[in-house]
C-alpha positions in Angstrom: 50.1 62.8 165.9 49.3 61.3 169.3 52.1 58.7 168.8 54.6 61.4 168.0 53.6 63.3 171.1 54.0 60.2 173.2 57.5 59.5 171.8 58.5 63.2 172.4 57.3 62.9 176.0 59.2 59.7 176.5 62.4 61.3 175.2 62.0 64.3 177.5 61.6 62.0 180.5 64.6 59.9 179.5 66.8 63.0 179.0 65.6 64.5 182.3 66.4 61.4 184.3 69.7 60.9 182.5 70.8 64.5 183.3 69.8 64.1 187.0 71.8 61.0 187.2 74.8 62.6 185.6 74.7 65.5 188.0 74.0 63.4 191.1 76.7 64.2 193.7 79.1 61.4 194.6 79.2 60.8 198.3 82.7 61.5 199.6 81.8 61.0 203.3 84.5 59.1 205.1 88.3 59.1 205.5 90.8 59.7 202.7 94.6 59.7 202.8 97.3 61.2 200.7 101.1 61.9 200.7 102.5 65.2 199.8 106.1 66.3 199.2 107.6 68.4 202.0 107.9 72.1 201.1 111.7 71.9 201.3 111.7 68.9 198.9 113.1 66.5 201.4 110.7 63.6 201.8 107.0 63.7 202.1 104.3 63.6 204.8 100.9 61.9 205.1 97.6 63.8 205.3 94.3 62.4 206.5 91.1 64.0 205.1 87.9 63.4 207.0 84.9 64.4 204.9 81.2 64.7 205.8 78.9 65.4 202.9 75.3 66.7 203.3 73.9 67.1 199.8 76.4 69.4 198.0 77.8 70.8 201.3 81.2 69.4 202.4 82.6 69.8 205.9 85.4 68.0 207.7 89.0 68.2 208.7 92.5 67.7 207.3 95.1 66.3 209.6 98.9 65.8 209.3 101.0 63.5 211.4 101.6 66.2 213.9 99.4 69.1 215.1 95.7 69.6 215.4 93.3 68.8 212.5 92.4 71.9 210.4 88.7 72.6 209.6 87.5 72.6 206.0 85.5 75.7 205.0 83.5 76.6 201.9 83.3 72.9 201.0 81.2 71.9 198.0 80.6 68.7 196.0 79.0 69.2 192.5 78.7 65.9 190.6 82.3 64.7 190.3 83.8 68.0 191.3 85.0 68.9 194.8 86.3 72.1 196.3 87.2 73.4 199.8 89.5 75.7 201.7 91.8 75.1 204.7 93.4 77.9 206.7 96.8 77.3 208.1 98.9 80.0 209.9 96.7 82.7 208.4 97.2 81.3 204.9 94.2 80.0 202.9 94.9 76.9 200.8 92.2 76.3 198.1 91.6 72.8 197.0 89.8 71.9 193.7 89.5 68.4 192.4 87.8 65.6 190.5 86.3 62.5 192.2 86.7 59.2 190.4 85.3 56.4 192.6 87.7 55.9 195.5 90.2 58.4 194.3 90.2 62.2 194.3 92.8 64.2 192.3 93.3 67.6 194.0 95.0 70.8 192.9 96.0 73.2 195.6 96.9 76.9 195.6 97.7 79.2 198.4 96.9 82.8 199.3 100.6 83.1 200.1 102.9 83.4 197.1 105.7 81.6 199.1 103.6 78.4 199.3 103.8 76.5 196.0 100.8 75.1 194.2 100.7 71.3 194.2 98.7 68.3 193.2 97.8 65.2 195.3 95.8 62.1 195.0 93.5 61.1 197.8 92.6 57.5 198.3 89.4 56.4 200.2 90.1 54.4 203.4 87.9 51.4 203.3 86.1 50.7 206.6 87.5 47.7 208.4 85.3 44.6 208.1 83.3 43.9 211.2 84.1 40.4 212.5 81.2 38.1 212.6 79.7 37.5 216.0 80.5 34.1 217.5 77.7 31.6 217.3 75.5 31.5 220.5 75.7 28.4 222.5 72.6 26.3 222.4 71.4 25.3 225.9 
């Protein structure tokens, strides 16, 4: 009976730690880029997402090539899921997506029916390598 109890306890511990690991939030802090088709269908433009994650809370900005960056609101990261809103010209654009390593697949929808829903793929910008310091001269 004691051996069975020990095995059950071990299984419970394993399942507990496995589920914690599965639900651990992926850290998306950093810079991400994407291209999105222009609303008129002529060409595309680049977007830069700057995320700051604190636990499951997500803050940051979204910037286009022109104009001021827009603040992210209601940002959340839950495991491999991400969501946030951006307000542009009194229109709220909701973003929901899935994180997969250095890529995020986002779906967007707008509070304005004239603004079409879309999908985009964000790619993490890798920090530039810091050059090695030159060797110090020996005196």
